[in-house]
C-alpha positions in Angstrom: 202.6 -107.0 118.2 204.1 -105.6 115.0 206.8 -103.9 117.0 204.4 -101.8 119.1 204.8 -101.9 122.9 201.6 -101.8 124.8 202.1 -99.1 127.5 199.8 -98.6 130.4 197.7 -95.5 129.9 198.3 -92.7 132.4 196.9 -89.6 131.0 196.6 -87.5 127.8 199.6 -85.3 127.3 199.3 -82.2 129.4 200.2 -79.9 126.6 197.1 -81.2 124.7 194.8 -80.6 127.6 196.2 -77.1 128.0 195.7 -76.4 124.3 192.1 -77.7 124.4 191.4 -75.3 127.3 192.9 -72.4 125.4 190.6 -73.2 122.5 187.5 -73.1 124.7 187.2 -76.7 125.6 186.3 -78.2 129.0 188.7 -80.9 130.4 187.5 -80.8 134.0 186.2 -84.3 133.8 189.3 -85.9 132.3 190.6 -88.4 134.8 193.3 -90.4 132.9 191.3 -93.6 132.9 191.8 -94.4 129.2 192.1 -92.6 125.9 188.5 -93.5 125.2 187.2 -92.1 128.5 189.4 -89.0 128.3 188.1 -88.1 124.9 184.5 -88.8 126.0 185.0 -86.4 128.9 186.0 -83.4 126.8 183.4 -80.9 125.7 183.3 -77.7 123.7 180.7 -75.0 123.6 182.3 -73.4 120.6 183.5 -74.4 117.1 187.1 -74.5 116.1 188.6 -72.3 113.4 191.8 -73.3 111.5 194.8 -71.0 111.9 195.5 -69.2 108.6 198.4 -70.7 106.8 199.5 -67.5 105.3 199.7 -64.0 106.8 196.0 -63.1 106.9 194.4 -59.8 106.2 197.7 -58.2 105.1 197.3 -54.8 103.4 197.8 -56.5 100.0 195.5 -59.4 100.8 191.8 -59.9 101.3 192.2 -63.3 103.0 190.0 -63.4 106.0 191.0 -65.4 109.1 187.3 -66.6 109.4 184.8 -66.5 106.6 182.4 -63.6 107.2 184.5 -61.7 109.6 184.9 -58.8 107.1 181.1 -58.5 106.8 180.9 -58.4 110.6 183.5 -55.6 110.8 181.7 -53.5 108.2 178.3 -54.0 109.9 179.7 -52.9 113.2 182.1 -50.2 112.1 180.3 -47.6 114.1 180.7 -49.6 117.3 184.4 -50.1 116.6 184.9 -46.4 116.4 182.9 -45.8 119.5 184.0 -48.7 121.8 186.7 -51.1 120.7 186.5 -53.2 123.8 182.8 -53.9 123.3 183.3 -54.4 119.5 185.9 -57.1 120.1 183.8 -58.8 122.8 180.9 -59.0 120.5 183.0 -60.2 117.6 184.4 -63.1 119.7 180.9 -64.0 121.0 179.6 -63.9 117.5 182.1 -66.4 116.1 183.1 -68.5 119.1 179.8 -70.4 119.6 178.3 -73.6 118.3 177.1 -73.0 114.8 176.5 -75.0 111.7 176.7 -72.0 109.4 179.6 -72.8 107.1 182.5 -70.6 108.1 185.4 -73.1 107.6 185.0 -74.4 111.1 185.5 -77.8 112.7 183.0 -79.1 115.2 184.5 -81.2 118.1 183.1 -84.7 118.4 183.6 -87.7 120.7 181.6 -90.3 118.8 182.6 -94.0 118.8 182.8 -95.9 115.4 183.1 -99.6 115.9 182.4 -101.5 112.6 184.5 -104.5 113.7 183.1 -104.9 117.2 180.4 -107.5 117.2 177.3 -106.5 119.2 177.5 -102.8 118.5 175.1 -100.8 116.5 177.9 -99.7 114.2 178.8 -103.3 113.5 175.2 -104.1 112.6 175.0 -101.1 110.2 178.4 -101.5 108.5 179.1 -105.3 108.7 181.1 -106.4 105.7 181.8 -102.9 104.4 185.5 -103.0 105.1 188.2 -105.5 106.1 189.9 -104.6 109.4 193.3 -105.7 107.8 192.9 -103.0 105.2 192.4 -100.3 107.8 195.5 -101.5 109.6 197.6 -100.8 106.6 197.3 -97.1 107.5 196.1 -97.0 111.1 198.6 -97.9 113.8 197.0 -100.0 116.5 197.7 -102.7 119.0 197.1 -106.0 117.1 195.7 -107.8 120.2 192.7 -105.5 120.2 189.8 -105.1 117.8 190.3 -101.9 115.9 188.0 -99.2 117.2 188.1 -95.4 116.5 186.5 -92.3 117.8 185.6 -89.3 115.7 187.0 -86.1 117.2 185.9 -83.6 114.6 183.6 -82.8 111.7 185.1 -80.3 109.3 183.7 -78.1 106.6 186.8 -78.8 104.5 188.5 -81.9 103.2 188.7 -84.4 104.9 185.5 -83.8 106.8 185.8 -86.6 109.3 188.7 -86.6 111.8 189.4 -89.5 114.2 191.8 -91.3 116.4 192.4 -95.0 117.0 191.6 -96.0 120.6 194.4 -98.5 120.7 197.0 -96.2 119.3 200.5 -97.2 120.4 201.0 -93.7 121.8 197.7 -93.1 123.7 198.9 -90.0 125.4 199.4 -88.3 122.0 197.7 -90.5 119.3 197.8 -90.1 115.6 194.9 -88.2 114.1 193.5 -89.5 110.8 191.1 -88.1 108.3 188.5 -89.5 105.8 185.9 -87.8 103.8 182.2 -88.7 103.3 182.8 -89.2 99.5 185.5 -91.8 100.2 184.4 -92.9 103.7 187.2 -95.0 105.1 188.2 -96.2 101.6 190.8 -93.4 101.8 192.5 -92.5 105.1 194.9 -89.6 105.5 197.4 -88.8 108.2 196.7 -85.5 110.0 199.5 -85.3 112.5 199.4 -86.1 116.2 196.6 -85.0 118.5 198.9 -82.3 119.8 199.6 -81.0 116.3 196.0 -81.3 115.4 194.8 -78.9 118.1 197.6 -76.5 117.3 196.0 -76.0 113.9 193.2 -74.0 115.4 193.0 -70.4 116.6 192.3 -69.4 120.2 190.2 -66.3 120.8 193.4 -64.4 121.7 195.1 -65.5 118.4 192.1 -64.3 116.3 192.0 -61.1 118.3 195.6 -60.4 117.5 195.0 -60.9 113.8 192.0 -58.6 113.7 193.5 -55.9 115.8 196.6 -55.9 113.6 194.4 -55.4 110.5 191.9 -52.8 111.9 194.2 -50.7 114.0 197.1 -50.5 111.6 195.2 -47.9 109.6 194.6 -45.6 112.6 
């Protein structure tokens, strides 16, 4: 088993579920049956925006927390002066929705990818493209199981495909991996644990604090 101990799955780590809810996700159908079933049960009605790495929108910086938010502020400056509560509500509604307009967002997914599992559509489409042993050089998985992954996000930055292994040795908080369409599974990166992955994104309240700090510091 390459030193991995196969533990019975009980549930996804509670801190992950709480973070998903804070980000606008729905975890009501998560029942702790398996990592696969728990991921399939999660849904989002909004995209995810990465937390700025540097202090955003500082007086000496033009860095926006979300691409296009500066334009939104300028277009709604009159509303901001008249009714800040309504302005912020409209701002959050404008950005926190499902959209494909490129704003640096990540779209949550729960799509199976099974190129090594015979009888699946993925196997038929990708048969012979990769060796499972090559994937296992990077991806930690129980060796007794065929390696299957689930995409959990499509990003507008590199890498643009994020996924987890469904037989990760730590199913309550699995490793997240990344690959890009230009090097699809020929290159695989480590993107932290699932808990760390979701902590990379901003909640509505976190974005609101950034924008309020910028706009109201000049008043």
